[in-house]
N, C-alpha and C positions, 0 to 999 in steps of 0.2 A: 781551341782552348781559351778559356776566359781568364781575365786578370785574377778573379777570385781563385780559380784552380791553381794558377801559378803561385799565388800568395800562400794558400794552405799547404802546398807542397813544400815551399821554402820553410815555413814554420815547423812542419812536422820533421823535416830533415834535421833541423837544429835541435828539436826535442829528442829525437831518437838516437842519432849517431853516437853521442857521448855515453849512452847507457851501456854498461858492460854486459848486461843480461841480453841485450838485443844484438844478434850476430849479423843478420842480413836484412835488407829492406829493398823492395822493388815494386814497381808498378806493372800490373798486368792489364787485362781487359783492352779497352779501346786504345790506350797509350801504347801497349805492346804490339797491337795488330795494325797500327797506323790509321785508325779511324776516330781519333780523338776530335771532338767538336764541342760546340757550346752547350750541348745537352749531356755531355759525358759525366759520369760519376767518377770518384776516385777509387780505383781498385788497388788497394795497398796490401801487400803480403810481407810478412815478417817471419824470420826464423829466430827463435829465442832459446835460451837454456831451458831444459826440460821442466824445471820447477818455477819458471818465470811467466807462465801463461797469464795467470790472474793479475799479477802485479803490472804486467804490460797493458792488459785491458784497462786496468784502473788508471794507469798513467795517461793513456790516450783519451779515455772517456772524460777524465777530469779536465784535461786540457781543452778538449772540444767543447765541453759544457761551459767552462769558464770563459772561453774566448768567443764562442758562437751560440751557445745554448743548444742543447739536444732536445729536439721536439718529439721525435719518435725513435725508439731503439728496439731492435730485435736481435736476440742472441740465439743462434741456431742450437737446437737441442743436441746433446751429445749422448752417445757417440754419433757424430754426423756421418753422412754418406761418404764423405771424402776422408774422414779420419782426423781432421784438423779442427781447430776452434775458429768460429767466425761470428762476427757481429756486423749489423747494419745500423747506421745512424743518419737520420734526417736532421739537419741543423736549422735552428730558428733564423739565423742571420746568414743566409746563403741563397744563391740563385734557386729558382723554383724547382728545377729538375735535378739538382745536385744532392748527392748523399755520399757517405763514406762506407765502402765495403771493405772491411778489415779482416784479413785471414791471418791467423797466427799458427805457425807450425813449430813443433818441437825440434830441437837439434837432432834428435835420434830418429825422427820420422822419415818416411819415404814419400813418394808421390808428391813432388814439389810443385807440380803445375807449371813447369818452365820449359817443357819440350817445345821447341820452336815450331814444329809442324802442327801442333795443336793449339798453342797459346801465344804464338808470335814471339817477338824478341823483347824479353823483359827489359824494362827501363830500370837499371840497377842504381839505387841510391848509394848503397855501400854493401860490402860482402867481406867481412873480416876474416872468414875462414875458407873462402872460395867454395862455398856450398851450392851456389846457383849454377846449375848445369843446363844449358840450352840445347843439348844434343837431341836431334830428332829421334822419334821412336824408331827402333830397328824395324826394317821392312818385314822380317819374318814374324815379328810380334804383331804388327798391323795385320798381316795376312791371316794369321791364326785367329785373331779376334774377329775379323770380318767373316771368316768362314764359319766360326761357331755361331755368330749372331745371324748370319744369312740362313743357315740350315734350320735354326729355330724359327725364324721368321717365315720360312717357306712352309713349315708344318702348321704354323698358326694362321696364316692367311685364309685358307678355305673356310674355317669356322666363322671368322668375322664377316666374310662375304655373305655367308648364310644368314647371320644375325642381322646385318643391315637390310638385306632384301626382305627378310621376314617382317621387320618393323615397317618397312615401306608398304608391303602388302596389307598389313594390319591397319595402316593409316595412322600409326603412332609417330607423329612427326618429331616430338621431343626425343623419344627413345632412339629413333632412327638417326637424328642429327647428333645426339650425344655419342652414339657408337661410332658414327662416321668421323666425327672430330677426333675422337680418341684414336681411331684407326689411322688417320692421316699423320699423326705424330709417330706412328710405327712404320707406315708405308714409306715415309721419307728416308728410312734407313736404307732402303734399296737404292735410292738415288745417291745417298751419301757414300755407300760402298762403291758405287760406280765412279763417282766424280771426286770424292774427297775421303778416301778410305781411312786416313789417320783421324778423321773427325766423324767416323761412322755413327757415333753415339751422341752427336750434337743435336739431334732432332731437327726441328725447323729453324733453329737459330742460325743467322748469318748466311742463309742460303743465297741471298742476293749478292753476297760477296764471292762465294765459291762456286756456285753452279752456273752453267751456261745460261745465257739470257732466255733461250727458248724453254729451258726447263723451269726457270723461275716464272715465266709467263704461263706455263702449264699449271703450276701450283696455284697461281693467282686465279686462273680460270675455273678451278674446281673447288677451291676452299670457301668461297663465299656463296651461300645457298639461300634462295628466296623461299622455297616451299618444297613439299614432297615431290612434286613433278620435276622441279629443278634438280632436286637431290638425285632422283632416279637417273636423269640424263647425265649428270656429272659423275655419278658413281660408275656408270657404264664406261665413261672415258677412263676413270681410274682403273677399272678392271682390265681394259685393253692395255693400259700402260704397264700394269703389273705383269701381264703375260710377256710383253716385250722385254722387260727387265729380267724376268726369270730366265727367259731364253738366253739372254746375254750372260748373266751371272752364273748360270749352270755350267757354262764352259770353264769357268775359273774354279768352281768349288765342288762340282760333282764328279 
């Protein structure tokens, strides 16, 4: 954590806590998972009164722009995939890799992104109505979601295997690599279900934190491809790995 990070956290706490429309504030991301370092951004989440979304964005954006200058800003189009409002701001006067990721949730909303098994232990700034709940996802819910995704993935895999092999045979290196890269983002779900089921849908993110060292090594060995011949060799390894995982996971879900 840099001095700049500490400074902006102090300032935003002073700005936000007295505001009657802002009910709760906490840090997620690296701070919540224990991986905060000098490259971390600020993952700030708020719960506000239902009619206070826009005024809260305006309050924070005006402060950041006046104090640090906003260099780039991206507002996630709504409705967003998670159902909340979110904006990202890169600041003019800030460390090179720092930006603010601001998530604003309505008081009436659900899906708070605070389950400890998925998002770590939230660093709570304040919680005026005790709305922040770090209860882990119930195991039966995790199991049901994993089963549903696994069965879909098992049906999908054979078609992608054909498509990758087809492009290799055709000598279409760009198409083969594009399909392969996309497939790896789906294949990882099998490893996630095996080793970190509550994060089965996290894709390749944070695998180095959660997966065994040998599995991380396997991923590194097959994800970086030089040419079509190299792709064919590495995809053969992935195929064998898929068979191993299906044999294991079938016992849980079939």
